[in-house]
N, C-alpha and C positions, 0 to 999 in steps of 0.2 A: 679456681682452686685446683691444685695438682692432686694426684693420687697420694694418699697417706701411705707411709712405709709399711704400716701394719697390714692394710688391705692388700697391697701388692705382694707381700710375703705369703699371705694365706693363699692367694691365687696361684702362685708358682708351686707351692706345695701340693695343691689339689691336682694340678696338671701332672706333676711328677708321680703322684699316687696312681692316677689313671693309667699312665704309660707303663708303670711297673705291673699293674694288674693285668693289662693287655698282654705284656710280655710273658707273664706267668701262664695265662690262658693259652697263648700261642705255643709255649714250650710243652704244656700238658697235651695239647692237641697234636703237636708234632710227635710226641712219644707214642700217641695212640695210632698213628698212621701205619699202613702196611709197607713193607719193603717193595722194591720194584717187581712188577709182574713178569712172568715168563712169556714167551711168544704164544699168541692165541692159536687155538686149533683152527685149521682151514675150515671155512664154512661150506656146508653141503649145498650143492647147486642143483636146482631141479626146475622143470617146467611147472607152471601153475596156471590152471589146474593140470593134474596129471593127464597125459594122453589117454584117450579112451577109444577103443575099437568099436565102431558101429556094428549093429547086428547084421547077420546074414552075409558074411563075407565068404568067399569061395576058397581062399588059400591064404597061406601066411603072407605072401607078397601083397595080395589084395587087402588083407587086414591092415598091414602097415600103410599102404597107400591111402586107404579110407581114413585111418587115424591121422595121417599127416594133413590131409585137406580139412578134416574135422577140427584140428587144432587151430586152423585159421578161420573157423566159423563157416566152412563150406561142406555141405552134405553132397558129396559127389555121387551121382547115380551109378548103379552097377554097370550100365552100358558104356559109360564114359571110362570107368575103371578098366573095363574089358578092352577098350581101345588103347589104353595106356599100357596094359599088360596083355598083348595079343598072344594067342596060342602059337606054339612052335618056336618061341624065342627061348634063349638060355634062361634058366630059372632066375627070376627076380629082375631081369633087365627090363628097362622101360623103353617105350616108344616116346622119345623126347618130344617129337613134333606133336604127338597127341596130348602130352602133358602141357605143352605150351598153349595149345588150343583151348584146353580145359581152363587153364589159368586166365587166358585172354577173355573168355566168356564172362568171367567174374571180375573183369578189370584188374587183374593181377599180372604181375611180371615174375617169371621164374628166374632167379638169379643164382649164380654159383658162388659159394663162399668156401673158406677154409675151415675144416674141422680138425685142425691141429690143436694143441693145448690152448693157445691164446684165442683161436677162433671159437672153440667150444665154450671157453669161459665167457667170451663176449656174447655168444648166442644165449647162454643161460641167463646172463645178466640182463639181457634185453627181453627175456622170455620169448625167444624166437625159435620155433620148431625147425629142425633140419631133417632132410631125407638123404640117406647115403647108402652106399653099397658096402658090404663086408665080403671079402673073398670067400668063395664057396669051396667045397671039398673037391669038386671035379675041375679039370682044366677049363678055364674060361668062365666057369659058373660064378655067380655072385648071390648074395643074400641081401634083401632089402631090409633096412633097419632105420630106427629113429631114436636118437638119444633122448632119454627121459630124465635121468639124474646122474650126478657125479659126486661121489663122496671122496674128496681129496685125502681125508684122514685115513680111511680104510683103503684108498687107492682103487676103488671099484666104480665102474660105469654101468648103469642100467639102461638096457636097450629094448624098445618095442620091436619084436621080430615076428609077431603073429598074434593070434587071439588067445593069449594065455599070459602067464606070469612073465615079468621082465627077465631078459637074459642078462645076468651080471657077469662081467669079465674084468680082469685087472686092467687098469688104465694103461699101463705100459704095453700090454699086449694089444689093446685096442689101437693105440696110436702107432704101434709097430706094423700092424696089418694094414692100417690106413695109409701108411707111407707109400705102399706099392700103388695106391690109387690116387696119389698126389693130394690126399686129404680133402678132395673136393666134395661138396655137399650142396644140395638145393634148398632154397628157401623161397617163400612167396612174399611179394611186396606190392603195395600200391605204387603208382608213379611218383607220388610225393614222398613216399616212404623210402625211396632209393637214397635220399640224402642221408639217411641214418645207417645205411649199410657200410661196412668196412671194405669198400672197393675203390679202385682208382677212378678218377674223374672221367677218363676216356671210356672205361667200362660202363659207367653210369650213362654217358651219352649214347653209347652203342645200344644199351638196353632200351632206352627211351626211343631212339630212332626206330628200332625193330618193332617196338610196341605200336607206335603211331603208323608205321607202314602196314602192319597187320590189320589195324583198325580202318585202313583206307584213308587216313589223313595224310595224303601224299605230300602236300605242300609243307606241312610241319616236318614230316619225315625227311624230305629233301634238304631242308634247312639244317636239321640235326646231323644228317650224314655229311653235309658240308663242313660243319663245325668239327665233326669227328676226323675228317680228312685233314683239316688244318692242324690237329693235335696229334695225329697218329705217328708214332715213331716206328712201330713194327710193320713190315711189309704186309703181313696177314691182315692187320687192322686197316691198313690203307686200301687193300683189295676189297674188304668188306664195305668200307665207306664208299668207294667208287662204284661198286656194283649196286649197293643200296640206293645211292643217289640217282644212278642211271635208271634203275627199275622204277623209281618214283616218277622220274621225268617221263618215261614211257607211259605209265598209267595216267599221267596228266595230259597225254596227247602230244608230247614233245619228243618223239623218237630221234629227231635230228640232233637235239642237244645231248641226248644220251650216248650217241655213237662214239664220240671221242673219249668219253669216260670209260666205256667198255674197252676201247683200244688201249687206253692208259693202264687199266687193270691187267689186261693180257700181257703187257710188257713185264709186269711184276710176277704173273702167274700164268705162263703160256699153256700149261696143260690142264687148266681148270675148265671142265666141260660146261659148267653153268655159264661161265662168261662167254664161251663160244656160242652156246645156244641162244643166250639173251641178245648177243650182238646180231646174230642172224635174224631174230625176231624184229629187232629195231630196224635193221636194213629193209626187211620186207614191209614193215609198217610205213617207213619213210618212202618206199617206192624207189630206192636207189640201189645200184650195184647188186642185181639178183645173182650174178655169178659169185660174188663175195659172200652173200647170204648162204648160198648152197655150200660153199667151201667150209664156212664156219659150222653150219649145221652138220655136215658130214664129219668134221673133226670131233664135235661133241659126241656123235654116235660111235665114232671109233674108240673114244676114251671110255664111254659108258654105253655099250651096245644094247643093253636091255632096258634103258630108261624110256618109258612111253612118251614123256614130254619132249625129249630130244628127237625121238622118231617122228612125232607129230610135226615138229618144226621142219625136219628134213623133208617130210612129205609135202608140206606147204611150200617149201622152197622149190621142190621139183614141179609142183603145179605152176608156180610163177615162171619157171624156166621152160614150161611146155612139155616136160618129160612125164606125161600123165600116167602111163602104164606103170612105170617105176614108182611114181608117187602113190598109186593105189596099193602096190605091193608093200611099200614102206608103211603106209597107214594101216594095212591089215596087221602087220607085225606090232604096230603101236597099240592097236585095239586088243590084240591077244595078250599083251603084257599089262593091260590096264583093267583087267577084270576085277581086281581087288581094290581099285581106286574109287574115289568119290563119284557119285552119279554125274556131277557137272563135268568132271574130267572125261568120263566115258562118252558123254553126249557130244562134247567138243570134238573128240577124235572121230566119232561117227559122222559128224557134220563135214569134217575135212575129207573123210573117205568118200562120202556122197559127192562132194565137189570133184574129187579125183576121177570118179567114174563118169561124171558128166563131162569132164575135160577129155577123157579117153573115148568119148562117143558111146558110152554104155549107159543110157538112161534107165534101162531095165535094172541093172545092178545098183545104180544110184537110188532108184525108187525102193528097192528091197532094203537097202541099208537105212534110208530115211524113214521108211515105214516102221522098221524095228525100233529105231531111235525114238520116234514119236510115241509109240505104244509103251516103250519101257520107261520113259521119263516124261510123262505128259505135263508135269508141272514146270519143266524147264522150257522157256520160250523157244519156239522154232524159228530158225534164221529166215529172214525175209528173202534173201537171195535164193535159198532152196525152195521156199514156198512159191516164188515166181517161176522157177525152173521146173517145178513139179506141181502144177496147179491142180491136177486130178488126184493128188495124194490124199488118202483118207487119214485124218488125224482125230484123236479123241477130243 
């Protein structure tokens, strides 16, 4: 049996009524909707939690430095902060090498980022603390600061500049004064976290290579420097890669393989004293071309005459060449310029000086230097060759 006309008609009318009712509801709802919204106000950007200055800081710069490390969960001891902010430097300036050492001890890498508008917005979006300089009042002076918040609506940026309230300055003034410093700022990262930083791939490779070299993982560092060299477009980066790979090879006991890399780097940067010094060291360790080693060591000292490392190499090269009296005089100068260096550096120079006096036929002076060295740094192992040459030397 087919559908009856009467039942079909009722069904069609019911559907039509439902559609009309839905249209009426839609029209009523449409009349109740708001018109198009205006642009949203820019969202305030801020670190969370807000940076806090640990207790017992000694200066504004010390307070900012402590707050920066604390923002990464690191309670940096006062003695390490003092190394990073040594006495006698222009106010606020950091000893970057000391900061890198402090970061390395915590398995962190210090990376340079941009603190221009895009960079600062990205850092706040990632909740990434930054450490930067503001130009100071005096010529060459700077003020250490740490951005804490940015309110684009009011156009003001809040900065940690000491143990006190935030310094609020207009954003356009902040970015204007930062332009003179190329907007560079420091952050801390784990090795894996480098992938999340807005930096070029070559810079990421360089940071990883330097990190593993500093940790003594020379094989991995050499591989990374090799990759960096293959990708390096700028001569400065190629020199860094060549020198880093060569240094790693020397530390691995392969000075012969490092020598051509140093020579290649010197073709790109012939007045680089580090390259001349390290090439001289590699030649001495490989036992080849002592005259060339002395020439490169002397060139390094000509370019940087007060560097104790270069003077030590020049002294060692003169011992190898048999010029023992001049070697001793050179190493005396190295020692006098290393009094503020780490104990292992001073001990190594004293060892070379004792060898120079033995070479010059002055065991009395060698014994005097070696005795001082053994008493001053008893925890540093005494070299076997000096122990054999000075068997009656009293050591703690």
